[in-house]
N, C-alpha and C positions, 0 to 999 in steps of 0.2 A: 847442339843437340845433347839430350843424356840417356841414359839407360841402356839396355842391348840392341844390337841391330835387329832382333826378332819384334822388340816392343815397338820399334822405331817404323817396322813396314806393314803394319797391321790395318787394313782399311774395312771399313763397312759398308755396301753399298744399299741403297733401300728402294725397292722396284726394279722389276724384271725386264720392263720394257725396252725400246729401242735405246733408249738413256742409259738405262740401267746397264745393260749389257756391254753397250760400247763403253763406259767407264770400267767395269769389271776385267771386259777383255783386255785391255790395253796395260791397266794394270798390272795383271796376271803376266802378261808378258813381259813385264818390265821386273818380276821378280817379288811382287808385293804378295801378301797373304791375304787375298780378298775372300770375305764372305759376301753373299748376295741373297737379301733376304727378299723374296716375295710372299704377300699376302695371302696372295690365290693359291690354287692347287697345282698349278704348273706356271712357267716362263712366259712372259709376252705380254702379261697385262690385257688389254682389250684389244690389242692386234693379232694375238694369238686366236687359233682354232681348235675346236675341240669335235669328238664323236658322239652324235645323240645315242640314244639306247639300241636305235637299229642299226648304229654301224654310219651313220650317214654323217658327212663332214659340213660342219655348222661354223661360223664365224661371226663375230660382233662387228659385221660390217665389212666391206670389200674395202680396199686402200689400194689407191695406184703409186706408180712409181713416175715421177715425171723429169724430162729430161735433164734440169738443173741438178738434180740427185747425184751430185759429183762424189761425193765422201760413201754414200750409199753404196753406189755401182763401184768403186774402189774395193771396199769392203767385201762385195760379191765374188769379184777377181780374186781377192787374197784366199777368200775361203775355196775356191775351186768349184763353186756350185752353179748350177744352170737354173735358175727357178722361176726365170719370166718368158712370157711371151713376146712376140715381136712389138714393135710400134704399131699401136692401134689406132684406129679412126673414132669418133665419137658422133652420137646427135643428143640433139635437145628437141624435146617435146611438150607444148602445153595441150589444153584441153581441144584448141584448134587442131592438133596436129605436128605436123613435121617443121621446126622452126630454123634450126640451124644445123649444118654439117660440118664438121671443122677436117682439114685434110691431115695429111703427115707433114708438116712444116718444113721439115729438114730435107724433104724430099724435090720442092720446089725452090725456084731461084733466090737466092738470100736478097732482101729487101733491109734499107736502114731501117729499125725500130722505131713507132709500132708500126709503119707499112704493111708489112708483110702479114702481121694478124687480122690488121682493117681491111686489106683487098682479097686476100685468099681463104677468111673466113668466108662459108659460102651461106649467106641469111637467105632463108625462103620468103619471109613475110616483110622483114622491117625495112622500111625505107630509106634509100639514101639520106633522104634530108635528116631524119633522125640519126641514123649514123654520125653522119657530119657534126650534129648538135654536142660531140664529146671530144671536139678538138680543142676548146679552152681548158678542159681538164690537163693536158697535156703539161700547164704550168703547176699543179698539184705533183704531179708526177715529178717534174724535174724539180720541185721545190722541196719535196719528200726524200732525203735523203740516207734515212735510216739512222741519223744522227740522235742524241738523246734529245738536243735542241728540237730537232723537226717532230720526235715523238709526243713532247710536252705542247708545241705548236698545234697538233692535229687530234691529240688523244682525246680531249674533252668534247670533241667534235661530232656529229653521228654521220655515219656516210650519207644517211639521205640529205641532210644540211649541207652535206657537202658537195653531193651531185647537182642539187638545185643552185647552190650558189654560184656555180660553174656552168650553169645553162643548160645542163641534159635535159633532153626533151622527156616529158614524162612516158611516152611509150619507151624508149631507149631505156628508160632506170627500169621501168615495169619488166621487159621482154629480153632485157641483156645484163643490167648491172644487179640488178635484186635477185635474178637468177644465179647468177654467179656468186653472191653473197651466200645464198642460203646453203649452198654446197661444199664452198671455198671457205668461211668463217661459220657456217651453222647456224645463222640467225638472220632475219630481215633487216636490212638498211637501217633504221630507226634504232636497233639494238645493238650495232655494231662501231666500233671505234673507226673515225676516220682514218687514224694513222695506219691502225691493222688492216683496212683496205686497202690503202695505199702500198704498203708492204707485200701483202698476199697477191694482190694482182699485177705490182711489178716482178715478184720473182716466181709466179705461176705462167705469167701470159705476154707481159710486155719487153721486159728488159732485153731478149732476144728473139728473132723469131721462133727456133723450134722448142722454146721453154714449156709451151704448150703439149707437147708430145708426150706420151705416155705410155707405158708398158704396165703390165699388170700380172701379179703371181700365178703360177700356173696350178694353182692349189690354195690351203691357206698359208698363211706367211708364216704359222707355229709351226708347220710342217715341211714346209719347202725352205725356210730359212732360219728359224729360231732353232729346231731343234738338232741342224749340224753344228749351229754356232754356239752352242749350249755344250753340247758335244767337245768341240775345239777348246772352249772356254775350263773345262774340267779336266782336260789332257795339259792345260796350261797351269795347273794346280788352285785354281778357284775354287769355293765349295757352292752351290747352288741350294739354296734349302727354301722349299716352299712353305705354306700353311704359318707363315711368320711375321703377326702383325704387329708393327713397332709400338708401343706404349709410353716410351719416354727414352730422354737422352740423360745419362750422367755425367754432370758437370764438376770439373775441380776449381778451384780458388784463381787459376791463372785462364778462365775463359776458354777451356777447350774441355771440349766432349772425349770422355775417356772410355764410354761403355754406350751401348743400344741395348734398351730392353724390349722384351718382347713376352709379355706375360711373365712369368717366372724366370725366363732366361734372360742371362744378359751376355754380349759378346763384346768382349775387351777391344778398343780398337786406338789407333792411333790419328785417325782420321775419319770421317763420314760424308759420304755422297747421297742425298736425297735425290730418288728418280722416280718418283711419282706425279699423278695428274693431280689438278686443283682440289679436287674433292679427295682424293685421299691424303693430300698433303694435309687439308683441313681437320679430317678425321685424328690424323697423327697429333697435330696440335692439339685438339680437343682434350685430349687424352695425356699430354703433356705438361705437367708443370713448370716444368725448365723452357719450353719453347713456349708458354705461354707467358711468361714472365718477359720476353722481347716483343717489342712493337712491331719490329718487321715481321714477326709471324703472327701475333695479333691478328695484324691487320689484314692477314688474307682472308678473312672472313668477309671483305668487302669485294673477294672475287668469287664467281660463279663458273657451272657448267652447263652445258645445252643438252637437252635429251633426245635420244638417238631410240630409232626402233628398227630392227635390224631382222628380214623376214627372208625365208629361204622357200621357194615353191616348187613341187617335184608336179610336171603334168602329163597328161597321159597320152600326149601325142605331139611329134615333132610339129614346131612352128617357125617360120623362117622370119627372123629379126633383123634386119637390116644391118645393124652396127652392134658390135658385143658390148659397148657401153654407152649409157645413155643417162642425160639428165634431164629432170622434167618440173617445171614451175606452173602456178597457176592452179593447179588442182585442190590445195588450200591454201588462204592468203600469207600465212607466217610459216611455210612448213616447204623444205624443197626436199626434193629424194630422187634417187638413181634408181636403176636397174641394170642389171648386167646378165647376159647370154653364157651360163657357165658350161655350157655344152663348148663354146668357142676358146673359154679361157682356162677350164680347167682340166687337167689331163684326166681325173677320175671320171668326168660325165663326158667324154666326146665321145663314147659308144652307148651312152644312153640311152634306150628306146624312145623315151620321152625326153620334153623339155626341163633344165631346172634352170630357174630364175632366183637371182638375189635382188630382193627389195629395201633398198634404206632409207629410212626417212629421218630428215634433220630437223633439230627445233621441233619436234613431235609430240610434245605436251598433248595433245587434246587425244593422242591414240594410245598412251601407255596405260591408262587406266581399264581400256576396251580388252574383253577377253579374246582367246587366239580364233573363236568361231566367227568373231564380229571382225575381227582384222584381216582375216583373210579373205573373206568377199570382195571388202573394198580394195585391197590390193590388186586383185583379180580384175575388178574392175576399171580401176586406173589404168594396168596393164592394156586391158581391151580398146580404150580411147586412144592408146598410142599405136597399137597393133592389133587389129580387130580381129584377127585368128583368132586371140585367147577367149573369144565369148563362147566358142564352143567346147574348148577344153576343160578334162576336169582336174581338178586338185586331188593328186592321189597321196599327197603325203606334204607335210610342213613345218617349218619350225618359225617359232616367233620367240626375239631376243629384246627383251626392255632394260634399255640403258639408261637410267636417270642420270643427269647431271655428267655423260660420259666423257664428252670434248669441252675442250677450253673455250670459254665465252669472253672474245674479247670486247666486252663492253665499252661505251664512252666512258672515260674516266679510270680504267682499270689500271692502265700503265704505271700509276704512283704507288699502287698497290704491290705490282709484280715484283718477284726478288733478281738481283745480280745472279750472278755464279758464285760471287764469295758472301757470307753472310758477317753478323757481330761477332759470331763465333770463330776464334781463329783458326779452326779446323774443320770447318763443315760448311759444306759446298753444295749448290744446288745445279741440277738439271732436268730437262724436260721443254715441252714444245712452248710453254707459257714463260719460259725463263727469259730475262732481258739480255741479250747480246748483241753485238753488233756485226755479227757475221753477215744478217742478209736473209738466210734461208728459212723455210716454213715447215710445218707441219712434222712427216718423220723425220726429214732430212735435218729438221733443227734440234728435233729431240737426239739424236744418233749424234750431230756436232756438239750441245752443249754435253752432252757425258763425256766426250773427248777433252772439251774444255775442262770441265771439275776433276778429271782425272791430271791432266796437265798443272792443275794449282795444286793438285795433292803432290805431284812430282817436287814443283817449285818447293812447297812447305816442307816435304818431310826428307827433299836432298838425294833422292835415290832414283834412277833411271832415265831415260830418254824422253821427252815429251812428244805426245802424238803429231803428226803431223797432218794437219787438217786442211785440207782444199779449200783456197776462197771460194766464194761464187763467182762466176766469171764475171771481167771486168766490163762497166757500163761501155756502150759503143761510143766511140770519140764525139759525135754531136751532143751524147748527153752529158759525157763530160763536159764539155765546153760549155754548153748552156747550164749546168752547174753550177761552174766556176763563176758563170758573168751573174747567177743570182745570187751567190754567196758574196760577191765584191759590192753589188748592189746593196745585201742587205745590211751590210758591215758600215757600208758609207751612208745608209739612211738612219742607222742607229746613231751616228756619230753628229749628225746634225740635227735631226728631229728626236721631240720628245716620244716616249711610247704610248702614242693615243690608243693602240689596240690590244686587247687582250691576245693572250699567247693563244 
């Protein structure tokens, strides 16, 4: 290493969501001079909330915090804050009415996975014979171990093809798996990678009985979590700069990024961490000649996002809603949606005289061009189908937020274009929920973890500080470990004696 210690310890982090904040926080605690650049007007990205002109809180969709979010829960403990509800039950609706109710799984006798999920979930209409058709799928769950080889094996296959190949009944797919994909991977099965599907289902539902248990923020994530977190980050010495849109990197002859360009500003640096979503990263690449020169960044054009519509409706009366969180399917063939009783979840609305509902639509392409005055009646009509008391209620205020390409699209074949945490630049690192990692987590937890992984690579590269302690996902249950070992042995044996007959 050469130069002064100050020169060796400057880091620029791009993007102030879960990944960027986690990387910034850890590096600031290790004594790095960290500058966090956020293109928007406030930290948090799509997860943060804000106030309307009338002073009402809104956000770009509601985000749950599931039982296996071990690293995020550890952060919350470190910050000494209490942003969450208690564990909540949820329901699932179709146009025919209530379909499924989920218990709080950790409160029930523990059964070997996936028996608890299978037996304790309360299906109202789905026949047992259809549920039993999922049993052959257990082989794919065992075979998909989140390794690079497993991703290559399953990523080019669609989720719909996977379920069809393993004999899942048409009704089970339509009434259970497709709805999970629409609210878990935000797209219909024919547009979802089988690898991503198996990874998501295992992490959130199948690995351990309590994994589907969820808590919610008692307000916007921006207010309840990010605001105190950013205060702690700034106290640790980091600079958090909003309204800074990155347009290029300055790269020296040694394959190192020495500066981050934001229009007329240049931020000198010894390492860079990108912590933005796919859509944001593509915008940066399109503006940056030095990133466009690299195949791995140019190829990000092959990745995409999914449109989201977030609505918040204030009604003139109290309406009884059986469960605070609800997922819905079958209203539009390629769109899933969720609705939440904010009177039950958010402190701000506990004493509200009327009812406040958040309804979020995923893969909402067909809705984004509609006007607010067209969208609000559609949402009320859908709510009425689930809870008839909404029919007589009057909407007294509303918020409609359109979010094109807002969430990562794990499309078939996308794995080959996704970036690992390290890049072809010696001191540029990646983080976010779409980055390749072997950790096994998903969504917000994955973004947070990859931020720590990128911070650890900076520490290794620059030689200063203690790496972050990243909690692994809970180990597979013993019978799953055994089955995976047997499967791996058989795979290796068959490769040694048989030609490679099948496409991976």
